[in-house]
N, C-alpha and C positions, 0 to 999 in steps of 0.2 A: 595660447596658453604654455606658461612656462614648464621648465623640466619636473617641478614640485607638483605641478598639477594645479595650480592657481592660475586664474584668468588674468592676462594681463591686457593693457589698454593697446590698442591696435596701432601700428606705425603707418597707416594707410595715410597719404598725404590727398587730400580733398583739393578741387579746384577751388581758387577763391571766389567769393561771392560777393558782388558789388552791392554798397550800402544803398545806392541810389535807386536799384532796381528790387529792394528786399521788400516783398509783399507776398500775400498769402495767393497761392495757387489756386485758380478755380477748380482745377480737376483732381485736387487733392483728395484721396481716400484715405480714412485712418485706417491703420493695420490691425489686424485681428490678432491679439496675442495669444500664444498658447503656452501651457503649464508644462515644465519639464522637471525631472528628478535625476539628480547625479549618483551613479554607483563607483566605486573606486575598484579597479581592475588593473593590476600590475602596476601600481604606483600612480596611475592616471585616473581621471574623473571621466567616465563614459556617461554621456547625457542621454536619456531616454524620454521619448514623450508620454505624457498620460494619455489615457483614451478621451475621446471627444466629450463624452459625458463627464468623466472627472474633471478635464479642464473646464468645462463649461460650470461645473459647479465652484470649483475654485474661484473662476473668475467672478461669479455672482457673488461669492462671499466676499470678494476683493472690493467688488465696487458698491457692496451694500451700505457702506458708511458706517459701519460697527467696528468699535476697537479691533483690530486685527489680532492684538494679544489675548483676546478673550474667544476668539473663533477656531473651532476645531473642526476639520471636514474629513469624513472618512472616504477613503478610495480604495480602489482596485478590490472590489466586492466587499468592503468592509474589513480587510485584513491588514489595513495600514490607516493611520491617521495623520493629516496634515496639520501642524501646527501653524497658523498663518503668519503670526506675529514672528516668529523665529524662523520662518521658512525651513522647518525641519520637517521631514516624515520617518515616523515612527511605527514600527512593527506592532502588532495587537496580540498575537498568538505565540511569538517566538521570540527568542533573543538574537537580535541582529543590530548591526552597526546602522546608525541613523544617516540619512539620505539628505542632500541639500536639494531643497525646492526653489525654483525660478519662475519667475514671469517672463518669457521669452518673445521677442518681436524681430530681433537683428541677429543674423549668424555670419560666421565668416569661416573661411576653410583654407588653410595653408598649403602649400605644394606639396607636404609630406602628411598631410591629415587624411585620413580615409572617410571622414565624415564632418558633417558641419557643426560648429560648437558656439552656443548661444555666447553673446556679448553681456555682461552684467547689467541689470535691470537700470541704473542710472546711466550708463553709457549708452543704451538704446534709446533711452529719451532724448538724449543729445543729439543722436543720429535722425531720431525722428522728427525732432524741430527743424533740422537743417532740410529735410525732405519737404516739410510742411511750409518752409519759407524760401525754397529754391525756385527761383523765377523759370529757369529754362525747363522744368521738369524731369529730375532726374529719374533714371530707370531703375528697376528693382536689383539690378546687377551692377556692381562697379568694379573695376579693375584697377590695379595698383598704376601709378604713373611710372613713366620710365625713369625719372629723376628720384623716385623713392631709393633711399638707402636700406630699408628694413626688409624684411621677408615679405614675398609678394604674397596676397592674400585676395581672396574672391569674397565679395560681402554680399549677403541676399537679405532682403527684407521678406518678412512674413513666412510662416511655416509652410504655406502651401507652394513656395519656391524652391525648396529643398528636397532633395530626396531622402525623405524619412518615413518610414512606416508606422502611421498611427494605429496603435493597437485596437481592436474591436472591444467596445463596451460589454461588460456582463450583465445579464438580466438581475433585476433586484430580486425577484423570487427565488428562494431557496427550496427546492424539493426535499432533499436529501443530503445528509452529511455523512462523509467517510473519513475514517481515521486511517493514517498510513503509518506502519510500524517499519523501519528499516532493519536491514540485516547485520552482519558483522561489520565493525569498523566506521569511521566516520564519514568516508566517500561511498557514493551510491552507484557512481558508474566510472567509466573509462577515463572521463575528464576530470576525475575527483572532485565533482561538485557535492554540495552537501544535501542532505534529505529536502531542505526547504527548496532548492533549487528544481531538484529532482520533480518535487510534486508540482511545482509552478509548472513545468513542462506538461506535466500529464494533464493538470487543469485544463491548459491550452489546448491540448490534444481534445479533450472532451468537449469543449466548446465548440471548436471547428466541426466535430463529430455531430453535434446537437444541431447545429445549422444545415447540415448536409443529409441526414437521416431523420430527425424530427422536426422538421420544417414547419410543416401543417400545424404540428399540435403547439409548436414555439409561436407562430405567428397567431394562433387563435388563443392564445393566453392560457393553454390548458396546463403548460409546464413553464418552469423557469431555469433552472440550473441545477448542478450538482456540485455542492461544496467539498474539495478535498483538502485536509488539513494535515500537516506532519506530526509525528509523534517521535520525540529524540530521547533515546535512553542511552547513547553512548556516552555523551558528555557528562552525564550523571555518575555513571560508572567510573570513569577515568578522571573525575574532579578531585581536587585537593583533599575534599572531605574522606573519600575512602583511603586514599594514599597508596592505592594499588599499584599506579605507574611508578611511583617512587620504590617502592618494595621490588618490582619487578626489574627497575633498571639496575638496582643495586648487583642482582645477580646475573644481568645480561653480559656476555662475553663482549671483549671489543672490537671483534673482528666481525668482518661484513656487517657494518653499522647499519647501513640503510636498508639491507633486507630483514635484520633483526628488528629495526623499529618499525618496519611495516608488518612484521609477524606479531609483534608485541599489540600493536594497534588494532589489528584484524583478526587474525586467526585465534588468539588467546581469547576473544569473547566467547568461543564455543567451549572452553574449560571453564570459563567463568560462571556460564550458565549451568554446567555441571557442579558447581560448588555450592553447598546448602548456603554460605554466607553471601556471596555474591548473586546467586539467584533471587535470593529476596529482596537485593537491591534492584535488580532488574526488572522484577515482576511488580514491585512496588512503584517504579518510577514509571512503567507504562501504564499502568493501572492510575496512578495519581495525575501523570499529564492528561491522559484521556479525560479525566473527572474534571481537572482546572480548565483545560479547553472547552469541554461541553459546556461548563457552567457559565464561562465566559462568552460563549457564543450564544446562549440562551439570552443573556443579558442585552446583548447586541442585537439580537433578533427576536424580539419578544412575539413576533407573529409567527414563528417557526411551528410548523404542526406535522413536519416530515418525519420519518424514522432515520435510525442511525446503522451504519454497516462498517465494518473494520477490514482491514488489508494488511497483511504481513508479508514481506520480501525476504526470502532465505531464513535465517534464523528467527526474524520478526514473526514469521508464521508459526512457527514452532513455541514462540512465547504465547501468541494468542490462542494456540489450540491447547496448551496446558491451561491456560487461564480460563477460557470457555469450558473446558472440560470440568473444572472445578468449581463453576457457578452454581447457585443454590436453585433448585427446582422452583419456578413461580408459583407452582400449585400448592406450595408447603409441603408436599408429601417428599419422601426420600429421594434424592436425585438420584440414587445408584442403588443397586442391591447391596453391594458391597460395604454400604455404610452402617448395615447393621453390625457387622464385627467391628466398625469404629464404635458404635453406641455401646457394644459389650465391654471393650477395652476401656471405655470412659468409665462405665458402671463399675468395673472391677477396681480402677483405680480410685474412685471414691470411697472403697472399703478398706483401703489401704490406710496405714499411719504413717506419721512423719518420719517415724524411727524406720518403717519398712521402705519407704521412698529414699531415704538418705542412703541405707544400707546398698539398694538397687545402684545407686550413682556413686558407691564407693566412697561415700564422704561420711560415714556413720560416726566419726570423731567429732565432727559438728555439733552433735546432738545436744552436747552441754550447751553450746552456745544459742541454740533456739529455746533451750529448755529455760536459760537466764532470764531470755526475754519474753517467755511465756507466749510462745509463737506456735500455732498448729499450721495444718496445711492451709486453711484458708488465708491465715496471714502470710504464708510463704508465697502464694501465687500472687500476693499484691506486692510483693518486694520488687524494686527496681536494681538494676545494678548498682547504683549508688548506694541504695540502703544496704545492700550485702557487703559492700566495700566498708561503709560506716562499721558494721559489725566485726570487722576484721577477718572476714573470710579471703583468704588467698585467691588469686587470680585464676589458678586451674580450677579449684572447686566451685568458685564463683560461676565460670562459664558452663560448667555442666549444670548448676542449678538454673542459670538463666535460660539455659536450652530446653530443661524439663518444663519451665514455667510456660516458654512459649509453645511447647507441643501440647500442653495441657490446655492452655486458651485456645489453641486452635480445635482441638477435639470439642471444646464447648461451644465454639462458634458454628462448627460443622455439624454438631448434634441436633436434630430437628426435635421439639417437643413432642412427647407422647401423646398419641391421638386416640381419642375413645373408641373410635370405630375403625376397623381396619382399613388400610388404605387401599386404594383402587389399584389394582395391579396394571390397567391399561394407562395409568397416569404415570408409571414409574418407567423411567427409561432404562432398558437393560444394561449391564455392565459391559464395558468391551473386554473380551474374554482372553485368557493367556494360558499357555501350555506349560509355564513354570510356576513356581512357589516363591515364596517370600525372598525378597533381596537382602543383603546384610549391611551392616553399619547404617550410613545415612540416608540408604534408598530403601523405599518400601513400596508395595504394591497399593498406591493412595486409594482415595475412594473408588477410583475407575480401574484400578489395577494398570496403569500403564507406566510404573516405575518411575514418577517423578521423583525430584530431589524433596525431601521432607520440609516444606516451607508452609507458611501459612499465605495461601492465595487470597488476595482480597476480593470482595463482590464489586462488579460495576454498578453503576448507577442507572443503567439504561441496558434494553434488551437489545442486542444487535439482530438486524433484519438478515444481512448476509455477511459470510466470512468468506473472502477472498484470500487464497495463498498463492503467491508467485514463487516460482523457483524453489518449491519447499522441499526441505528433507524431512517431513514429519514421517512418510512410510518407513524410511531407513532409521529413525530415531526410535519409533514404535518397536520395530524389529531387535534393533540392539538392546531395547529395556527388555526383552521377553516376550513382547506381545506378538503372538503367532496368527491371530484371526481377531477382526472386528464384527461383533454381534450386528446381522443385517437389520435387527430393530433398534438399534443403538442410534440416538441423536444427541445434539449438544442441549442441555436443559434450558438455556434461554436463546439459543439461536437455531432455527430450524432449516437454514439454507447453507451450503458450503460449496465452494468450487476450489478444485487444485489445477492451476494453470501453470503451464509449463512450456519452455522451447524444446524441441526434440533434441537439440545438442547441449542443453544444459547439464553440466556436469555434476550439479548440486541438487537438482530436482529428482523425486521419485514418485511413483503412483502409488495409490491408495487403493482403488477399486479392487484389485487382486487379492487385498488382506480381507476383503469382504466375500468374495466369489474365488476360493483358493482353487475349486476344481476346473474351473473353466478359463480358457485363453480368448481374449478379447481386445480389440483395439481400442484406444481412448476417442473420445468425441473430439474431431476435428473443428477448430475454431475458424468460420467462415472469413474471407478476405473483406476488408472494410468496404472494398468495391464490387463486391459480389463475385461468385463462382471462385474456383480455386486457381492458385497461381499457374501459369502456364505451364512450367516445368513440372508440377506435379500431375497435371492433366496428361502430358506427354507421358510420364512415366507410368502412370496408372493405364494409360491406352496401350502402351507397350507390354505391360505385363499383361492385361486382359488378352491381347492379341495372340501373347506366348502361350498363354493358358489355354487358349482356344486352338491353336496348332498342335499342341501337347497331346489335347482331347481328343482331335480329330485323327492323328497318327496312332492313338492307343486304341480306337475305335475300328481303324483299319486292320490293324495288326491283330486284334482279336477276331475280327472277320475271317483274315487270311489263314488264321492257325485255328480256327474252330474244326472240329472233325465232322466228316461227312454225315449227314442226317439218314438212318436206316430207313428203307422204304417201308411204308405202313401197309399192313394188310388192308385188302379190299374190306367196306364196311360189310357187316352181316344183314341179312334181308330184314331182319326183326327192326335194326336199329334204321335201315334207310326207309322202313314204311312209317317210323313214328311221325305225327304231324310236327309241324313247325313249333308250335307253342308247347309241344312237351320235350322239347330238346333241352339239354342242360345249359343253363347261361354260360356265355362266355365272358370271363373276366379281362379286360384290356389294361393292359398297363401303360400307364402315361407315358409318351415318349420324353426322354431326356436329352437335352443338347448336348452335342459333344464339348466335353471339357468341363461339364457343369456338374459341380457337386451337390448334395443334399443340402439345402440353404439350413442354416442352423438358426440364425437370427437375421432375418432382413433388414430389420429397423435396428440399429444399434441403440438408438435413443429409448427403445422400449424395454432393454435390458435390465432386470430388476438388481440393483446394488445396494438395497437397503434403504434405511430412513435418514442416512448421513445429510442427504440433500432433499430430504422430503420425498423419496422414492425416486428420484431422478438421478440421472449420471451427474458425475461431479470431476471426474479426470478429464481435462481438457488440454489439448495439445496445439500448439500455434503452428502456422505454416512457414518453414523456412524459406529464407530468400532465395533466388536462384544461384546468385554467388556464394551463398554459405553451403550450398549443397556440393560444391567442387572440393571443399577440406572441411570436414566436422571438426578436426581438432584445431585449425587455426582459428576458428569462430567459436570456441566453447567458451573462452572467458568473456567475449561479448556477448553471448546467448544468455549468460546468467544475469546480464546486467540490462538486457535490451527491453524491459518490459515497463520501464519509465516514459519511453516514447513509442510504444505499440499502439497502432491506432486499432489494430484487431482486437487487443485487450481492453482499449477502453470503451470500444464499441460494446464489448460483451458486458462491461461494468453497466453501460447505461441501458442495453435491452433488458437486463434482468434486473435493475433498479426499477425501472418504469414499467415492467411488466408486472411488478406488484402493486402498481398504482392503476393499472389498467390501460396502460398507455403503450402503444404498438409502434413500430417505426413506420415511416412512410410506405416503404418497400421491402418485404421480407427479402434476407439475402438467400441465394442459391447456396 
């Protein structure tokens, strides 16, 4: 391969073959080709093999005799399409650079190469013909001749003779679909990989765990696999359409350029989400992307009958939380009690005249313009920004009117039609409660009273089965918004399960269960290790803690016994008491013995703690077990702890366990 990444013809000098002995060798066996695809990395093409199942599908299509220009083969679980004629591989659900596809049978490796590189197809055919007609029976590995002037290379025939790992194929049956929403910034881990690459890793981890912990159900055909698809909103927010990057760049100071660039690309996303303008862009992008991918997924998988779940990392979890909080109750009843105030404000708005509205917006001088056009309130709400511009309305008043139209439209969308009968209170999820009052300016206690930015939250076309939050700041944001307590009876209108998963050293993560039970102190649920039991250092730490507690308890009992005052001598019993029969003696109440150092148990089973209905009555704060090396220095691994979820086997196994539990499928062996 040349420095520009292109394949070049090999300088390998082969031994001359005599024409007198040119005949087909009787022991010749045709080589079995394998299909590869190339990914560009650091300016070089890295060739990776398809799985055996995908390679067999491509080979069958290649040998079918049909015009290759009309053949499209889905590969990699249906997430990519291979156009056989042009030898290109295109992604289906997201934007990605096309990959080159090649039918490979001969490979070479130079002295500086770390892996074998396939020869072009036409060159491989020439080499195969030479092997076919070689009289002396050439071996599968050739070395360069001593007289060769080019770089020495090792050439091998057949993929089975090179050290390459063929990836495991994916089951065609898809049981569940999970959308994964990223957090701040374009990169999702310390390697600065994109959301697509991180989701690919998480998908691979889940496939390996399926074969390890659900092998019986997998081999029996009860289950297939879980599909994970990324949802990218960062690129839409920072695209040229919004122009926000150019605006920020104009006001950015020229010093410490790289640090400021990193801040502009990542940390500013938090401020964008708290801006009414850009928050609407983010929420619309997340919802729109999930709708687009979901429709495309159903088109490509018409037999899919499974459910859908959502996952959010960091800020992505907060976006999903606000989105799910503002979904409409599927029963048709008001989703939250606070909606009554919204309906009341809507009815009051309907009674106002156009003149009153313009006065509230401080643009009453524009009344003559609307009177000239014979426009009332109904006509005003139908106006677009271009219509107002055509009327000659300046930019400032125009923005105020557009904001009013959006707000009024949202009130109409969220306002449920009046019911003839009183709604069933059991079907009405109680609101999140708060200890504060109405916020000012652009922030209000919306339908559920959690202080979101006043925007129009779109409705999802599906009802999520489970909402998983990773390294989530939801608890902190709710507290900052003024929410002090979550009603134990509250649950998402369209999603009945919720899990708040975090690493103990994650600096961004916060708990949520204490907002439900404010008076109690309790530990989160510990996520089991994917190989069973606790990590050794945690068991050792727990054992030492228990031993220390028992020792202190024994010393406490001994000290109490030593310092107890002497018991006075009791007077001899009276004759009457001595003559009473045993049956008439007063009963003696025995106090059960308490072990040394043992306190009165508050709740022996932490899973039985009642933390409300946010997760269907079950616990939802789950903490990962830190690795032994991480326990040496919490600060050193803090940043890595916030980005560890994409490759965490423990997290992936919790996903699979909870998802398949809804289908009545359990693991082969429960974890301790």
